[in-house]
N, C-alpha and C positions, 0 to 999 in steps of 0.2 A: 490618502485616497483622492484620486483625481475624479471629479464628477462632471458629467456632461450629458448632452442629449443623445449623441451618436458617437460611438467609438469606431473609428475607421482603422482597420489593420492593413497597413500598406500606404505609403505616402508617395506613390507614383502618380502619373498624370490623371488616372481615373479617380484615385482617392482625393487628389487636390481639387478636381472639378466638382466632385461631390460636395465638398465644403461650400462651394459657391451656391449650388442648387439647394442645399440644406439651409444656408443662410437666408435665401430668399423667403423661406418658410419660417424664419426666426428660430431655427434649430441650431444649436451650437455643436461643434465637432472637436474631437481630439484625435490626432493621428498617432499611430505607433508604427515604427519601422526599425528593422534590424540594422539598416544602413545608417551611417553617421550623418547623412544629409537627406533632405527631401528630394524626390525625383525618380526613385526606383532605378530601373535599367537605363532610363534616359540620362540620368546623372552619373551612374556608376559605370556603365559599360560603353555607351557611345554618345557622350555629350556633344561632340563635335561632328556627329553624323547628321546629314540632312534627312528630314522626313518630308514626304511629298503628298501625303493623303490627309492632311488636316484641313478641313474646310476653311476657305478664305486665305490660306497660305500656300501658294504654289510650291514653296520650299521654305522650311524652317529648321534650324539646327535643334536637335533634341534638347540641349541645355537651354537654349533660348525659349523653347516651348515651356519648359519647367519654370523659368523666370516669369513668363507671362502668366502662367497658372497661379503662381505664388502671389503675384500682384492682384490677380482677379479674386483670390480667396482672402486677401489681407483685410478688407473691410469687415469681415465676419470673425476676425480674431481667433483663428484656430489655434489649439494647443498642440504641442509636439512632444512625443517621447521618442527620441532618436537614438540609434546605437543599442537598442534593446529589442529582442525578439519577443513577440507574444507567445507564451508557452502554454497557457491554460485559460479556459473560460468556465466559470461557475455561476450558479444562481445564489443570491443571498436571501435572507428572510423577507426582504421587501420586493421580491420577484424581479430584482435588477440583475443584470449581467455584471460580473466582476472579471475583468481581464488582467491577468498577472504576467509580467514580463520576466525575462531571463535574469534581470537584476532585482526582482522582487517588487518593482513598482506596480501599484494596483490602480485600476481604473474602473469606474462604475457608471453604467448607463442602461436605459431601457432597450436600446437598440445597438446592435453590432453589425457593421458592414465590413466584410472581408474583401479587400481590394489588393490582394497580395500578388498580383501578376501571375507568373508561372511558379511562384513559390520561392524557395531558397535555392540559390545557384552555387554550384561548385564547378571549378574548371576541370576539364578532362586533361589530366597530366600525362605526358609520355613517361614510360618506365625507364628513367635515366638515373643511375646511382648518384646520390648527392645533389640532385636537382633542388631539393628544398633548401639547401644551404645557400643558394644564390637567389632565392625569391626576394624581390625588392632590392636586389643588388645586381641587377642586369637581366633578371628573368621576370618577365611580365606575361600574364595569361590573358589580359585584355589591354586594349589601348584606349586610355581615357583622353589624353591630350597629345595629338601628334607632334606638337612643337617640342615636347619632351625629348624627341629624337633628333632635334636639329643638329646637323653636322656629325651624327653618329653613324657607326657601322651596325647594321641590323641584319640578323638572320631570322627569318620567319618560317615556321613549319606549318604545313596544313594544305589541304586541297579543296576546301570549301569556300563559300563566298567571303567569309570574314578574312581569311588569309589572302585571297586574291584582292579584295577591296583595299586592304591596308597596304599591301605591297605596291599596288598601283598608286595609292594616295601619297605614300612616302617618297616614291620615285618620281611620279609625274609632277608633284609640287616642289620637287627638289629640296625636300626637307632633310631626309637622311643623306649622309655622305655616301653610303653604299647600302644597297638593298639586295639581299639574297633570299630567294624563295626555294625552300626544300620540300619536296613531295615524294612520297614513296612510290607513286605510280607515274606513268607518262601522261595519263588523262586526269582531268579535274572534275570535281562535282559541282562547281559553281556555274553561274550563268555564262552562256556562250560568249556574250559580248565582253564579259570580264576576262574570260580565258584568252580571247583574241587580243585584248588590250595588253595583257601580261606578255603574250608572245611578241607583240609589236615592240614593247619596251625592252624585252630581252634582245630582240634583233638590233635595237638601237644601242645596246650596251648599257642601258639604264637599270635593268634588273638582271642579277646573276641567277639564272634559272637552273636549278639542280634537281632533275627528276630521277625517278627510280633510285631514290636515296633517302636516308633518314638520319637524324641526329641521334647518336648513341652515347655521347659523352659530353661533359662540360668541364671547363677548367678555369682557374684564375686564383688570384691571391686576394681574398676579401671581396672581390667583385668579378663579374664575368670578363674573361679575357680571350677565350676561344671556345670553340665547340669541335667535337669529333664527328665527322660525317662518314657514314658507310654507304658506298655506292655499289649497286648490284654488279657492275662489271669492273669498275676502277678500284675497288677495295676501299680502305679507310684512309682519310686524310684529315688534317687539322686546319680549321679556318679561323683566323683571328676575327674577333667581333667585340662590340661594346654591349650589345643586347641580344638575347635569345628570346624570341616571342613565339611560343607554341600556341597556335590558334586552332585547337581541335574541338572547340565548342564548349558549352556549359551544360552541366547535368542539373535539370530542375527537379525539385521534390517539394511536396507540400510541407515537409517538416512536421512540427507539432500539430499543425492544423488537421492532419490525418487522424489524430487521436481525439478529436472533439465530438465524436458522435454524429458527424455530418454524413450525408449520403455521398459517397465518392464513386466516380466512374472514370477509370483510366487517368488517375492522378489529377482529377478536376472535381469541383463541387457541383453536384446536380442542383439545378434551380428551376423554379416555376417562372416561365416567361411573362406571366401576368404582372409580376412585380420583382422578380429575381430574388424571391425568398427561398430559403433552404428548407429542409425538413424540420428544422428547429424554429418555431415561431419567434420572431424578433431578430433572427440572424439572417442577413442577406449576403450574397456573394456576387460581386460585379467585376467586370473586366476579364482578363485572361485566366483567372483562377476558376471560373465557372464553366459549366458545359450544359448544352441543351441542343435540340435538333436544329441543324443549320447554323450552329455557332460559328462566328467569324472572329478571330483573334485580332481585332483592330482597335486602336485607341478610340476612334470615333464611335465604335459600337459600345465600348465601355462607358463613354460619356452618356450615351442614351440609357444604358442600364442603370447607371447611378442616378440619373434624373428621375426615372420611374420608381426606383427603390426609395428615394427620399419622400416621394408622394405617399407611398404606402406606409413609410415610417411615421409620417405626420399623423395619419389616421390611427395608428397604434398608440402613439403618445397622447393624442388629443381625440379620443373617440366621440366626444360630444361637440367638437368643432367642425364646421363645414369649411373645407379648403376651396376657395375660389381661385382659379388660375389667374394670376396677374402677370401681364406682359411687361418686361423690363423696358420696352420701347415706350410704354405709356407711363409707368410708375418710376422708372429709373431704378437705381440700386442704392438702397439705404442700409448701411452697415450697422453694427452694434455699437 
């Protein structure tokens, strides 16, 4: 049994910053995440993508932000249970929460903070026979490191921002040897400036733009060697490639969290904005996983929510102690 003051479910940026804020109040934290590394979406989905709305950083790569947050949390010695999903929350005889993971690891604490982002993500996969046989063998549903495609031929499918952005990045930075973008319509759902950039790169011959078409087949011997493309007017043809990257988005779901007795509204946890507490006393929800009037799903808003939540948690853990706000500019940061 792992015992701590606060169990944080979700080791994304909001969960990591909450460790820092809790540490200032001398509260210890242990984080649980189904992913094998800390960082949530920032590490798993777009570590090399720049973020522009973090205060004090005009631009910072998502992976770099996570590295900084890990450094910031380090003095408070957080514990981690990674690669294991939190599947249940119970109360024991001592009125403590017990969180059990998919591998049976148990954690005990008086406070639980759910910082699970948008929940569990599954890629939206195109209905192509045998596609799963090529997963991690040339088929990728997300791009983690663009350098992985250095000198390779890539076929990207999709018409949203993700497909447009990565097609532009791989072509404009001259990373991929060849970039083909396949979309079933002639118009795109992404930002107009991204659409125009794709059109410009296509005119320059740096992106092979194939619209009114879709990938319907995939072939290769142990790895991707080609895809079959069906065009509305030109019929079917085979295109040789090293990678097929269908970017049709990710499907979020709360997963096991939906069965914990929390008040849910449209796949998010309802909270009180006084302290971001849920309908279960002692359980808080912070970041993209929660919902309330005028909610904004921004990392900086999650930082704010986590900060207020730990103040409330301190009062629950130490009802007889008065918490006087101490400024780090005056007191500095003293770890454990």
